[in-house]
Kinemage of the C-alpha trace (Angstrom):
@kinemage 1
@onewidth
@group {chain A} dominant
@subgroup {mainchain}
@vectorlist {calphas} color= white
{ca met a 1} P -0.200 -0.402 -0.180
{ca lys a 2} L 1.218 2.961 -1.005
{ca pro a 3} L -0.818 6.879 -0.839
{ca val a 4} L -1.087 8.414 -4.334
{ca gln a 5} L -2.333 11.728 -5.247
{ca val a 6} L -5.893 11.574 -7.519
{ca met a 7} L -8.223 14.366 -8.725
{ca leu a 8} L -11.373 13.498 -7.976
{ca gly a 9} L -14.699 14.631 -9.815
{ca glu a 10} L -18.399 15.866 -8.559
{ca pro a 11} L -20.141 13.028 -6.225
{ca val a 12} L -22.995 11.490 -7.729
{ca gly a 13} L -25.452 9.576 -5.248
{ca asn a 14} L -22.870 7.227 -3.176
{ca glu a 15} L -20.427 7.296 -6.247
{ca ile a 16} L -17.659 9.882 -7.164
{ca glu a 17} L -15.127 9.704 -9.737
{ca val a 18} L -11.701 9.245 -9.739
{ca arg a 19} L -10.369 11.675 -12.723
{ca gln a 20} L -6.703 11.422 -12.722
{ca gly a 21} L -3.840 9.539 -10.711
{ca leu a 22} L -5.093 5.753 -11.144
{ca ala a 23} L -4.359 3.470 -13.696
{ca pro a 24} L -6.820 0.974 -14.973
{ca gly a 25} L -7.546 -2.025 -13.085
{ca gln a 26} L -5.669 -0.139 -10.113
{ca thr a 27} L -7.354 -0.990 -6.773
{ca ile a 28} L -7.992 1.772 -4.150
{ca val a 29} L -8.723 1.573 -0.107
{ca thr a 30} L -11.859 3.649 0.700
{ca ala a 31} L -12.345 2.631 4.501
{ca gly a 32} L -9.940 2.497 7.164
{ca val a 33} L -7.567 5.006 4.996
{ca his a 34} L -6.621 6.945 8.379
{ca leu a 35} L -5.208 3.697 9.900
{ca leu a 36} L -2.658 2.612 7.298
{ca lys a 37} L 0.888 3.002 6.678
{ca pro a 38} L 2.780 3.180 3.580
{ca gly a 39} L 4.243 -0.070 2.413
{ca gln a 40} L 1.550 -2.149 5.097
{ca lys a 41} L -0.022 -5.063 3.639
{ca val a 42} L -3.489 -4.905 2.790
{ca arg a 43} L -6.368 -7.560 1.631
{ca pro a 44} L -9.623 -6.812 -0.219
{ca met a 45} L -12.680 -7.275 1.702
{ca gln a 46} L -14.743 -6.282 -1.354
{ca thr a 47} L -14.184 -5.863 -4.733
{ca val a 48} L -16.355 -4.083 -7.454
{ca ala a 49} L -16.357 -4.054 -11.148
{ca pro a 50} L -14.171 -0.517 -12.856
{ca ala a 51} L -16.426 1.806 -13.679
{ca ser a 52} L -15.217 1.746 -17.455
{ca ala a 53} L -16.481 -2.048 -17.674
{ca pro a 54} L -20.295 -2.239 -18.414
{ca ser a 55} L -22.653 -2.841 -15.850
{ca pro a 56} L -24.910 -5.755 -16.665
{ca ala a 57} L -28.653 -5.573 -17.354
{ca pro a 58} L -30.504 -6.719 -14.151
{ca lys a 59} L -32.517 -9.737 -14.809
{ca ala a 60} L -36.186 -9.643 -14.412
{ca ala a 61} L -36.933 -11.861 -11.293
{ca ser a 62} L -39.353 -15.049 -12.154
{ca ala a 63} L -41.170 -17.262 -10.008
{ca pro a 64} L -39.806 -20.437 -8.635
{ca gln a 65} L -40.605 -23.584 -10.715
{ca gln a 66} L -43.071 -26.120 -9.005
{ca gly a 67} L -42.198 -29.614 -9.736
């Protein structure tokens, strides 16, 4: 883990765009940052698809099949 300067865009709902400072596919820490030290090992607890990847369309819920 190492600190990186980034440029943020405007917040939209619960999301915010990172405009500069990250390479495609780079993983970031979003919680507990104040507890980290440079060089500290971290492991992801949750992963999300990059913003540039298209989100799959939600599937319609179907009733359970009987039989």
